[in-house]
Structures are given as C-alpha cells and as structure tokens.
C-alpha positions in Angstrom: -98.9 106.7 84.0 -95.8 108.6 85.2 -94.8 109.4 81.6 -98.3 110.8 81.0 -98.1 113.1 84.0 -94.7 114.4 82.9 -96.0 115.2 79.4 -99.0 117.1 80.9 -96.6 119.1 83.1 -94.4 120.0 80.1 -97.4 121.1 78.1 -98.7 123.3 80.8 -95.3 124.8 81.3 -94.9 125.7 77.7 -98.4 127.2 77.6 -97.5 129.4 80.5 -94.3 130.5 78.8 -96.1 131.4 75.6 -98.7 133.5 77.5 -95.9 135.4 79.3 -94.2 136.0 76.0 -97.3 137.5 74.5 -97.7 139.7 77.6 -94.1 140.9 77.3 -94.7 141.7 73.6 -97.7 143.7 74.4 -96.0 145.7 77.2 -92.8 146.2 75.2 -90.6 144.7 77.8 -88.3 141.7 77.5 -88.0 139.3 80.4 -85.3 136.8 80.8 -86.5 133.3 80.4 -86.2 131.2 83.5 -85.0 127.6 83.5 -87.8 125.1 83.8 -88.6 124.1 87.3 -87.6 120.7 88.4 -90.3 118.2 88.6 -91.8 117.5 92.0 -89.8 115.3 94.4 -92.6 112.8 94.7 -92.8 112.4 90.9 -89.0 111.8 90.6 -89.1 109.2 93.3 -92.1 107.5 91.7 -90.4 107.6 88.3 -87.1 106.1 89.7 -89.0 103.4 91.6 -91.0 102.6 88.6 -88.0 102.4 86.3 -86.2 100.0 88.7 -89.2 97.7 88.9 -89.6 97.7 85.1 -85.9 97.0 84.7 -86.2 93.9 86.9 -89.2 92.6 84.9 -88.2 93.5 81.4 -84.9 95.0 80.2 -86.6 96.2 77.0 -89.1 98.3 78.9 -86.3 99.9 80.9 -84.6 101.0 77.6 -87.8 102.6 76.5 -88.1 104.6 79.7 -84.5 105.7 79.4 -85.1 106.8 75.8 -88.1 108.9 77.0 -86.0 110.9 79.5 -84.2 114.1 78.4 -80.4 113.9 78.6 -77.9 116.6 79.7 -77.2 118.8 76.8 -80.1 117.7 74.6 -82.4 120.2 72.9 -86.1 120.1 73.5 -87.9 119.8 70.2 -90.9 121.7 71.5 -89.2 124.7 73.0 -85.7 124.6 71.2 -84.2 125.0 74.7 -81.2 123.1 76.1 -82.2 120.7 78.8 -80.1 121.2 82.1 -80.2 118.5 84.7 -80.0 119.3 88.3 -77.6 117.9 91.0 -80.3 115.4 92.1 -80.6 114.0 88.6 -76.8 113.6 88.3 -76.4 111.9 91.7 -78.9 109.2 90.7 -76.7 108.1 87.8 -74.3 105.4 89.1 -72.0 105.7 86.1 -71.1 109.3 86.7 -67.9 109.8 89.0 -69.2 112.5 91.3 -65.7 113.2 92.9 -64.2 113.7 89.4 -67.0 116.1 88.3 -66.5 118.1 91.5 -62.7 118.3 91.3 -61.9 117.9 87.6 -58.2 117.6 86.6 -57.0 118.3 90.2 -58.5 115.0 91.2 -56.8 113.2 88.4 -53.4 114.6 89.4 -54.0 113.8 93.0 -54.3 110.1 92.0 -51.5 110.0 89.5 -48.8 111.8 91.4 -48.6 109.3 94.4 -48.5 106.4 91.9 -45.6 107.9 90.0 -43.7 108.8 93.2 -44.0 105.2 94.5 -42.9 103.8 91.1 -39.8 106.1 90.9 -38.7 105.3 94.5 -39.1 101.5 94.0 -37.0 101.7 90.8 -34.2 103.7 92.5 -33.9 101.5 95.5 -34.0 98.3 93.4 -31.1 99.6 91.3 -29.1 100.4 94.5 -29.7 96.9 96.0 -28.8 95.2 92.7 -25.5 97.1 92.4 -24.5 96.4 96.0 -25.2 92.7 95.6 -22.5 92.5 92.9 -19.7 93.5 95.3 -17.8 91.5 97.9 -15.1 92.0 100.4 -11.6 90.5 99.7 -10.1 88.8 102.7 -6.4 87.8 103.3 -6.0 84.0 103.4 -3.5 84.0 106.3 -5.7 82.9 109.2 -8.6 85.0 108.0 -7.6 87.8 110.4 -6.3 90.5 107.9 -9.2 92.0 105.9 -8.6 93.9 102.7 -11.3 96.6 102.6 -11.0 97.1 98.8 -14.1 95.9 97.0 -13.7 93.6 94.1 -16.3 94.2 91.4 -17.9 91.2 89.8 -19.8 91.7 86.6 -21.9 88.8 85.4 -22.1 89.1 81.6 -23.9 85.8 81.1 -26.6 84.1 83.1 -26.4 80.5 84.0 -29.4 78.3 83.1 -28.7 75.9 86.0 -28.9 77.1 89.7 -25.8 78.2 91.5 -24.1 75.3 93.4 -23.8 75.4 97.1 -20.5 77.1 98.2 -17.9 74.7 99.7 -16.9 77.2 102.4 -18.4 80.1 104.2 -15.2 82.2 103.9 -14.9 84.8 101.1 -12.6 84.2 98.3 -8.9 84.9 99.1 -7.5 87.9 97.3 -4.9 87.1 94.6 -1.2 87.2 95.7 -0.1 89.0 92.5 -1.6 90.8 89.6 1.3 90.1 87.3 0.8 87.3 84.7 3.2 84.4 84.7 5.7 84.2 81.9 5.7 80.4 81.8 2.7 78.0 81.3 1.3 76.3 84.4 2.1 72.7 85.0 -0.7 70.1 84.8 -2.0 69.4 88.3 -1.3 66.1 89.8 -4.1 63.7 90.8 -2.6 63.0 94.2 -1.0 65.2 96.8 2.7 65.9 96.2 5.0 63.9 98.5 8.3 65.3 99.6 10.9 63.9 97.2 13.3 61.3 98.6 16.9 62.2 98.2 19.3 59.8 96.7 21.7 58.1 99.1 25.2 59.6 99.3 27.8 57.0 98.9 31.3 57.6 100.2 34.5 56.5 98.6 35.6 52.9 99.3 38.2 52.1 101.9 39.5 49.3 104.1 37.8 49.3 107.5 40.5 49.2 110.2 40.2 48.8 113.9 41.1 52.2 115.3 44.5 52.3 117.1 46.1 54.9 119.4 49.7 55.0 120.7 48.3 54.6 124.3 46.5 51.4 123.4 47.9 48.3 125.0 46.9 45.3 122.9 48.2 41.8 123.5 50.8 42.9 126.1 52.3 45.6 123.8 52.0 49.2 122.8 53.2 48.4 119.4 51.0 49.5 116.5 49.1 46.7 114.7 46.7 46.8 111.7 43.5 44.7 111.8 40.9 45.1 109.0 37.4 43.6 108.2 37.1 40.8 105.6 34.5 38.4 104.5 34.3 34.9 106.1 32.4 31.9 104.8 31.2 30.1 108.0 29.0 27.1 108.7 27.5 28.5 111.9 27.4 31.8 113.8 30.0 32.5 116.5 31.4 35.5 118.4 34.7 33.9 119.2 37.5 32.7 116.9 36.7 31.8 113.3 37.6 28.1 113.7 34.7 27.8 116.1 32.3 28.4 113.2 34.4 26.6 110.7 35.0 29.8 108.8 37.3 30.1 105.8 38.4 32.9 103.5 36.1 32.9 100.4 38.6 34.8 98.1 40.9 37.7 97.8 38.5 40.6 96.6 35.1 41.9 97.6 33.6 40.2 94.5 34.2 36.8 96.3 31.7 37.8 99.2 28.4 36.0 99.1 25.0 36.6 100.9 25.1 35.0 104.3 28.8 35.4 104.8 30.0 36.8 108.1 32.8 39.3 109.0 36.1 38.7 110.8 39.4 40.7 111.2 42.6 39.9 109.3 45.9 41.7 108.8 45.4 44.8 106.7 48.9 44.7 105.1 48.6 41.2 103.8 48.7 42.0 100.0 47.2 38.6 99.1 43.8 40.0 99.9 42.0 43.4 99.5 38.5 44.0 100.9 37.0 47.5 100.7 33.7 48.9 101.9 31.7 52.1 101.5 29.2 54.1 103.6 25.7 54.8 102.3 24.2 58.0 103.9 20.4 57.7 103.8 18.6 61.0 104.3 16.3 61.0 107.3 17.4 57.6 108.6 20.5 55.6 109.4 23.6 54.7 107.4 24.5 51.4 105.7 27.8 49.7 105.2 28.1 48.0 101.8 30.7 45.7 100.4 32.3 47.7 97.5 31.2 46.6 94.1 28.3 44.5 95.4 24.7 44.9 96.7 25.6 43.3 100.0 25.3 45.3 103.3 26.0 44.6 107.0 22.9 43.2 108.6 22.5 42.4 112.3 21.0 39.0 113.3 19.4 38.4 116.7 21.1 41.6 117.9 24.3 39.6 118.3 25.8 38.4 115.1 26.8 40.2 111.8 26.1 38.8 108.3 25.8 40.1 104.7 22.4 40.6 103.2 21.0 42.4 100.1 20.9 46.1 100.8 17.5 47.4 101.9 17.4 50.8 103.6 13.9 50.1 104.9 15.2 47.2 107.1 16.2 48.5 110.6 18.7 45.7 111.1 20.9 47.3 108.3 20.8 50.8 109.7 23.5 52.4 111.9 23.8 55.7 113.6 24.9 58.4 111.1 28.7 58.4 110.6 30.1 61.9 110.6 33.8 61.2 110.3 35.3 58.1 108.8 38.6 58.8 110.5 37.1 57.7 113.8 33.6 56.3 114.1 31.6 53.6 115.9 29.0 51.3 114.4 26.0 51.5 116.7 22.5 50.4 115.6 20.3 53.3 114.5 17.5 52.5 116.9 20.0 52.6 119.8 21.6 55.9 118.9 20.1 57.7 121.9 20.9 54.9 124.5 23.8 55.2 126.9 27.1 53.3 126.3 26.1 50.8 129.0 22.8 50.0 127.3 23.7 50.2 123.6 25.6 47.6 121.5 28.4 48.4 119.1 30.2 46.3 116.5 33.7 45.0 117.5 35.6 41.8 118.3 36.0 40.2 121.7 38.8 41.6 123.9 42.2 42.4 122.4 42.3 41.8 118.6 44.1 38.9 116.9 43.9 37.2 113.5 40.6 35.6 112.4 38.4 36.9 115.3 34.7 37.3 114.5 33.0 40.7 114.5 29.7 41.0 116.3 27.6 43.0 118.8 29.0 43.8 122.3 28.2 46.4 124.8 29.7 49.8 123.8 31.0 50.3 127.3 32.8 47.0 127.3 34.4 47.8 123.9 35.5 51.2 125.2 37.2 49.5 128.2 39.0 47.2 125.9 39.9 50.0 123.5 38.2 48.3 120.6 35.0 50.4 120.1 36.0 52.6 117.2 37.0 52.1 113.5 38.7 54.1 110.9 39.4 54.2 107.1 42.7 52.7 105.8 44.5 52.6 102.5 47.6 50.8 101.3 
C-alpha cells in the first residue's frame, strides 16, 4: 500500500514538472528545476515501520522493499534526474558512520594520531627499561663497604632454555682484582679445603748430653769439675735412685744397643769404652723431642715420674718438652708444663749431687735448681 502511494506521488510530481516546462517554453523563460520535495513525514515513518515488520516476518520481502527504494546517486529512469537523499534518510541507515561523514579525513586523523603516539611512547620506554636491566653495579669484596660506581655491561648473546637458577647470595658480584691475563695455566682446584702444610721437623746435630757444670758448683764436697753424661740402661723395674735398685745394666757401648723400654742413667762422659749420642727434634707448633741418635727411640715420660725410651711419636704429649733454644744450657721440662712456675713444674735430672749410675727422672725444677743439677749441655770428646 505504501509503495503504491509513493508511485502515485512520483507520477503527480512528474506531471507537474512537465506542465511547468510547457509553460516556460510558451513564455520563453527558463526556470531552474527544483529538487523533488521530500515525502511527507508520516509516509516515511509508515514506510520505515512497515519495512521493519516485513523484515521480521520474511527476509525476502525486506530485500524487495529495499530494491524498490532509490539510492543516493542513482538516476531516475522516468526523469533522468539524480536522486539526492536528505539528512533524515541518511540518519536512518545504521551502516553509515555519521561522525565520519560530518568530519571526513579530520576524523580519521583524530583517531590515528593518539594511537600512533601511544605506540611510539611505549616502544621508547620499553627500550630504555630493557637497556637499564642489563647493567649492574660492581662492589668491592672487602666487607662490602667500598662501592665501585662503574657499570659493568653484560650482553646476553644467547638465551637459555631453562629458567635462571636462584642466586646463592644477595650481594652483587665482586669486581675482578686485575684485568691482566695470567701467564701460567691455573691449577686444578682441590676437592677439599687446603690445610696449612706441616713443616718437617728440624733435627739438630748429635751430641753427648752432659749435666751442666759451673765453677761455683759444689758437688760431692768439691768444686772440682766432673763430667756426667746420659746413657741407656736396661732395667728390670723403674727406680729414681741408684741403678742397682732397679737391677740395671749397660746394654752395650753405642746408641744402636738401646732398646725400647730401656731407661736412662748418668755415667762418666770420658769413659772411651762407651759413646752414646742424642739429637733434638724441633717440631713446628709444638714441643721438642729427644731422640737416640741413629734410632727411632725418643725420651718418654711415664707416670710423670720415670723416663723410658719409646718409638718416636710427636703427637704423644709425654714425648714433648718445652722448646730448646740453646743446647749450650737448657732444661728438659714437659711441654704442657712450660708455663708453670719452678715450684710447680717438673724437670729431668738425677737425685741430689751426681754420681755414677744414678737414674734420670722427674723432680721439681726448684729442687734441681737448689742442688745445681737442673740444666744440661752438649758435650763432645
């Protein structure tokens, strides 16, 4: 029905135009053709409502109605005039961007310029943050208090497939101590921490150990000089008195005749039938040992009273004596008693004034000093 009304209106409009044209021809004047008047508002609304209803019921009917409507820019076959649609006709087309039609390319630029600006800013800041993340501060390793403000660049040429392991420490990497390459290859690292090396014992020359004598000493009711030296003694039992009390005998004439378990007594140094020599072993960081020359037998204290010969072992405290600085005059005091007073500490000597075949053992250092028998010295013949 609406389509029929529209056709009737068009026909009437064309007839009016033809009549006006004939009149203008008769009068000899030319009048400018006016654009066709828009259809009445009520008819447009009825047509729009009808087209919406028909589109809901049947999509094919809607296409037919659309085909019957003139489009913008089409030429009317009846009048050969170009059809121009009004603003109201354009606003009723949902697929036409009204804002774009009103503003043209200015609207397009207004949308694209902010997008390009945000993209460029994001790219610039992303590059700055990526560059700054590849730099780190170098810190001096002495206590972490001195900071080197130079930046150490770190370029990652390859990417690891596996994730980065958790760092073992929160402190930054210590700066290298030198930039010069070493001229020698590095040694293979040890599997255990390095222990300070133990120095080899220093062994003195061998000498006869003589009881120290001074011209002011008064031994056995005389100031006359005497020579008493240490020798090995093979005994059946321990004693601190005379050798006969322990049934002691001389095992031989040289150090090679000494055996483990033998004791020590004093004999005459100038008796050429026998020659016993000893040597001092200086152990670094601990006490000294006294060893029978040419053997592995060392002085060893027993029950903090007696003296015997045992295989040398510098880890055994009973074999260690206070370090001997001067073999011209020294005392033999246990290493663990080196800081005690003379009244508290023991020292090696023989009982009272010396005489032949008296046993050597532990006595109070102060007692030995009073008897003038506390020190020893080296002797040669």
